[in-house]
C-alpha positions in Angstrom: -37.4 50.8 -72.4 -34.2 48.5 -71.3 -32.0 50.7 -69.1 -29.0 50.7 -67.0 -29.5 52.3 -63.7 -26.4 53.4 -62.3 -26.1 53.1 -58.8 -23.2 54.6 -56.5 -24.6 53.0 -53.2 -25.9 56.1 -52.1 -29.6 57.2 -51.4 -30.1 59.3 -54.5 -29.0 56.4 -56.9 -31.0 54.1 -54.9 -34.5 55.9 -55.4 -33.7 57.0 -59.0 -33.5 53.2 -59.6 -36.3 52.4 -58.0 -38.2 55.0 -59.8 -37.3 53.6 -63.1 -38.7 50.5 -62.0 -42.1 52.0 -60.9 -42.1 53.8 -64.2 -42.7 50.4 -66.2 -39.2 49.9 -67.4 -37.0 47.0 -67.6 -33.8 47.8 -65.2 -30.6 46.6 -64.4 -28.5 48.2 -61.7 -25.0 48.4 -62.2 -22.2 49.8 -60.1 -19.1 51.2 -61.6 -15.7 49.9 -60.0 -13.8 53.0 -60.6 -10.8 52.3 -58.3 -8.1 49.6 -58.8 -7.6 49.4 -54.9 -10.8 50.4 -53.5 -10.8 51.2 -49.9 -12.9 48.8 -47.6 -14.6 51.6 -45.8 -15.3 55.2 -46.8 -14.1 57.9 -44.6 -17.1 59.7 -43.2 -18.8 61.3 -46.3 -15.5 61.6 -48.4 -14.9 59.4 -51.2 -17.5 56.9 -53.3 -17.2 53.8 -55.1 -15.8 51.7 -52.4 -16.4 48.2 -51.4 -19.0 49.2 -48.9 -20.5 51.5 -51.7 -20.9 48.5 -53.8 -22.6 46.5 -51.1 -25.1 49.2 -50.3 -26.0 49.2 -53.7 -26.4 45.6 -54.2 -28.8 45.7 -51.1 -31.0 48.0 -52.5 -31.0 46.3 -55.9 -32.2 42.9 -54.2 -35.0 45.2 -52.4 -36.2 46.5 -55.4 -35.9 43.3 -57.3 -33.7 44.0 -60.3 -30.5 42.2 -61.6 -27.4 44.1 -60.5 -23.6 43.9 -61.5 -20.3 45.3 -60.7 -18.9 46.9 -64.2 -15.2 47.5 -64.0 -14.0 50.5 -65.5 -10.9 51.5 -63.0 -8.9 51.7 -66.2 -10.6 54.2 -68.0 -11.4 56.1 -64.8 -7.4 56.5 -64.3 -6.8 57.4 -67.6 -9.7 59.9 -68.6 -10.3 61.2 -65.3 -7.5 61.0 -62.8 -4.6 61.3 -65.3 -6.7 64.2 -66.6 -6.9 66.1 -63.5 -3.1 65.5 -62.8 -2.1 66.8 -66.4 -4.4 69.9 -65.8 -3.0 71.1 -62.6 0.5 70.3 -64.3 -0.5 72.7 -66.9 -1.3 75.7 -64.5 -5.2 75.0 -64.7 -8.1 74.2 -62.6 -9.9 71.0 -63.5 -13.4 69.9 -62.4 -13.2 66.1 -62.1 -16.9 65.2 -61.6 -17.9 67.0 -64.9 -15.0 65.0 -67.0 -16.3 61.7 -65.4 -19.9 62.4 -66.5 -18.3 63.3 -69.8 -16.1 60.4 -70.5 -17.3 58.0 -67.9 -20.9 58.0 -67.0 -22.2 59.1 -70.3 -19.6 57.9 -72.6 -17.9 54.4 -71.5 -21.1 53.4 -69.4 -23.8 54.5 -72.0 -21.5 53.2 -75.1 -21.2 49.8 -73.0 -24.9 50.1 -72.4 -26.0 50.5 -75.7 -23.7 47.8 -77.1 -25.8 45.0 -74.7 -28.9 46.4 -76.0 -30.0 48.9 -73.6 -31.6 51.8 -74.4 -30.8 54.1 -71.9 -29.0 55.5 -68.7 -30.6 56.5 -65.4 -28.6 58.1 -62.6 -29.2 60.1 -59.4 -28.3 63.4 -60.5 -30.3 66.4 -59.8 -31.4 67.8 -63.0 -34.9 67.5 -65.5 -34.8 66.7 -69.0 -37.6 68.3 -70.7 -39.2 67.3 -74.0 -39.1 70.7 -76.0 -39.7 71.8 -79.6 -36.1 70.9 -81.2 -35.9 67.3 -78.9 -34.9 66.6 -75.3 -33.7 69.7 -73.3 -31.5 69.8 -70.0 -32.9 71.9 -67.3 -32.1 72.6 -63.8 -33.4 70.6 -60.7 -36.3 71.8 -58.9 -33.8 72.0 -55.7 -31.4 74.2 -56.8 -29.3 73.4 -53.6 -28.5 70.3 -55.2 -28.8 71.5 -58.8 -26.6 69.5 -60.9 -27.1 70.6 -64.7 -23.6 72.0 -64.3 -21.6 69.1 -64.2 -24.2 68.0 -67.0 -23.5 70.7 -69.2 -21.1 68.5 -71.4 -23.8 66.4 -72.5 -24.8 66.7 -76.5 -28.4 66.1 -77.9 -27.3 62.4 -78.6 -26.8 61.5 -74.8 -29.6 63.5 -73.6 -31.8 61.4 -75.7 -30.4 58.2 -73.8 -30.3 59.6 -70.3 -32.7 59.7 -67.5 -32.8 61.9 -63.9 -35.6 60.5 -62.2 -34.8 62.9 -59.4 -35.0 66.4 -60.9 -38.3 67.3 -59.8 -38.0 66.3 -56.0 -36.0 68.1 -53.4 -33.2 66.2 -51.3 -35.4 66.0 -48.2 -38.1 64.4 -49.9 -35.6 61.9 -51.5 -34.5 60.7 -48.1 -38.1 60.3 -46.7 -38.9 58.3 -50.2 -35.8 56.1 -49.4 -36.8 55.5 -45.7 -40.5 54.5 -46.9 -39.1 52.1 -49.2 -36.9 50.6 -46.3 -33.5 51.2 -47.9 -30.6 50.9 -45.7 -29.2 54.1 -47.4 -31.8 56.6 -46.6 -29.6 58.3 -44.3 -26.2 57.7 -45.6 -24.2 61.0 -46.0 -23.7 62.3 -49.1 -20.0 62.0 -50.8 -18.4 64.8 -51.6 -15.2 66.5 -52.8 -13.3 64.5 -54.7 -13.9 60.8 -55.0 -10.4 59.9 -55.6 -8.8 61.9 -52.9 -10.8 60.8 -49.9 -8.8 63.0 -47.3 -9.9 65.8 -49.3 -5.9 67.1 -48.9 -5.4 68.0 -52.8 -2.4 69.8 -52.5 -1.0 66.9 -50.6 -2.4 64.4 -53.3 -1.0 66.0 -55.8 2.5 66.6 -54.1 2.8 62.5 -53.7 1.9 62.1 -57.3 4.4 65.1 -59.0 6.8 65.4 -56.1 8.2 68.7 -54.5 9.0 71.2 -57.3 10.2 74.5 -55.1 9.5 77.8 -57.0 8.9 81.3 -56.4 5.9 83.3 -55.5 6.2 86.7 -57.3 4.2 89.9 -57.2 2.9 91.5 -60.2 6.2 93.4 -60.5 8.3 90.4 -60.3 9.4 90.8 -57.0 9.9 87.8 -55.1 7.6 87.8 -52.1 7.3 83.9 -51.0 8.4 80.4 -51.9 6.1 77.5 -53.1 6.6 73.4 -53.1 4.9 73.2 -56.1 2.9 75.6 -58.7 0.3 72.8 -59.3 -0.8 73.2 -55.9 -2.4 76.6 -56.4 -5.1 78.2 -58.4 -6.5 81.3 -59.5 -8.6 83.2 -57.1 -6.7 81.4 -53.8 -5.5 83.3 -50.7 -5.4 80.9 -48.1 -1.9 79.0 -47.6 0.1 81.4 -49.4 2.8 81.9 -46.6 4.0 85.2 -48.1 7.3 86.5 -46.5 7.2 90.0 -47.8 3.6 92.0 -46.8 2.3 94.8 -49.0 3.0 98.0 -47.6 -0.7 98.8 -47.1 -1.4 95.7 -45.8 -3.8 94.9 -48.6 -4.6 91.2 -48.9 -3.1 89.3 -51.7 -4.6 86.3 -54.0 -3.1 84.2 -56.6 -4.0 85.7 -59.9 -1.5 83.4 -62.4 -0.2 80.0 -62.4 2.8 79.9 -64.8 4.0 76.5 -65.2 6.9 77.1 -67.9 8.7 79.0 -64.9 7.2 77.2 -61.9 6.0 80.4 -60.8 3.2 81.5 -58.9 1.9 85.3 -59.5 -0.1 86.9 -56.6 -1.7 90.6 -56.5 -4.6 92.4 -54.9 -8.2 91.2 -55.2 -9.0 94.0 -57.9 -7.2 92.2 -60.3 -9.6 89.0 -59.9 -12.3 90.7 -61.5 -12.8 89.7 -65.4 -15.6 90.3 -67.9 -14.8 88.2 -70.6 -14.3 84.4 -70.8 -13.1 82.4 -73.7 -13.7 78.5 -74.0 -13.0 75.8 -76.0 -14.4 72.2 -76.7 -17.5 73.9 -77.1 -20.7 71.3 -76.3 -24.4 72.3 -77.3 -27.4 70.7 -76.0 -28.8 70.9 -79.5 -27.6 72.9 -82.3 -24.6 75.6 -82.0 -26.4 79.0 -81.7 -25.9 81.3 -84.9 -25.0 84.9 -83.7 -25.1 86.5 -80.4 -27.0 84.5 -77.9 -28.1 86.4 -74.4 -27.4 83.7 -71.7 -26.9 83.1 -68.1 -23.5 81.9 -67.7 -22.4 79.8 -64.6 -18.6 79.6 -63.8 -18.3 76.7 -61.3 -20.1 74.5 -59.7 -22.8 75.8 -57.2 -21.9 79.5 -58.5 -23.7 82.3 -59.2 -25.1 83.0 -62.9 -24.3 85.8 -64.6 -25.8 87.8 -67.0 -24.0 87.4 -70.5 -23.7 87.5 -74.1 -22.1 84.3 -76.0 -20.9 84.1 -79.5 -20.0 80.5 -80.8 -17.1 80.4 -83.7 -16.6 76.6 -84.3 -15.1 75.1 -81.1 -14.8 78.1 -79.1 -17.4 80.4 -77.6 -16.4 84.2 -76.4 -18.9 84.9 -73.0 -19.1 88.8 -72.5 -20.5 89.0 -68.7 -22.5 91.9 -68.2 -20.8 92.5 -64.5 -17.5 91.6 -63.2 -16.7 88.0 -62.1 -13.7 87.4 -59.8 -11.2 84.4 -59.3 -12.4 82.3 -62.4 -9.4 80.0 -63.4 -8.6 78.3 -66.8 -9.5 74.8 -66.7 -13.0 75.2 -64.9 -15.9 75.0 -67.2 -18.5 77.6 -68.2 -22.2 76.3 -68.5 -24.7 78.6 -70.2 -28.4 78.7 -69.8 -31.4 80.0 -71.2 -33.9 80.1 -67.8 -33.4 77.0 -66.5 -32.4 75.2 -69.9 -28.8 74.2 -70.4 -27.8 75.6 -73.5 -24.1 74.2 -73.5 -20.7 74.5 -72.4 -17.0 75.1 -72.9 -13.8 74.5 -71.0 -12.1 78.0 -70.1 -9.0 78.6 -71.6 -8.4 82.5 -71.1 -10.0 85.3 -69.4 -10.2 89.3 -69.7 -11.4 92.6 -69.1 -13.4 94.4 -71.7 
């Protein structure tokens, strides 16, 4: 099988590419240039897809003995991930850019280009497993739960899964580093990238403020009393407690959290912790790893990357899904994703548009 191995320049994608070669596939390494002005060097473990990363990926490809190319997808990434990220925060929602990148770049733009060039599939260094089930290929959690990335892959549909390989899903991260060292890869001890790749210093609030400018407004309590001020409602998310700078404390001294962001009035609403608990999640843009379920489905619901799983009942209605949790979750924000599991198998996902209490 002819396979494009997406090579970020990190240890995971390096070992994934090598394993695909070992499995007998005809492999070509591809590094995605996602920035129009890539930094020369990464900042410790923050950021990715820099010039340094491209060089690391090329050295691994040379050692494995596969062709290597850099594909420029900076414009597509800017439009489909970065601008989407800004638009979501502007609308008072909290997006997951890694999930959006998988949906629109790695398993849409990259896969589409690979297929157009005559390749059969794409392989990545994600920690997840693909299992051949009775209804076709299934997406399952990785063996290493600490590294499991099935949540950010929950947007993939059956056709995309049929064209995907995740060679690392049956291995733990320490074992991957040991394997990389044994293969002589220079990236064996390279730090993992984390946070948002296009915000290398990790300061999301500062990055958004530079893009959108300061937009002063009120922070109010649930009774509408002004208790503070902000420099932009876009910088706040439901469940946030730190950095509020409230000027009027509650008489009982109770801590307050962001419970709502209202971009229409440029207002941030704060309240006590008990107001964060929800039982019902409504999601749109439902994606199913197979046929859409008919009737109520008992599932495990994960509401954020590396978050806990909640026992729940999901009911699909066209592009929408309603998920009723067996116990309350807190701090769930519109714009996040809910991913549904049957054991270790991913059933599907949706973008959260609303929450409620049963």
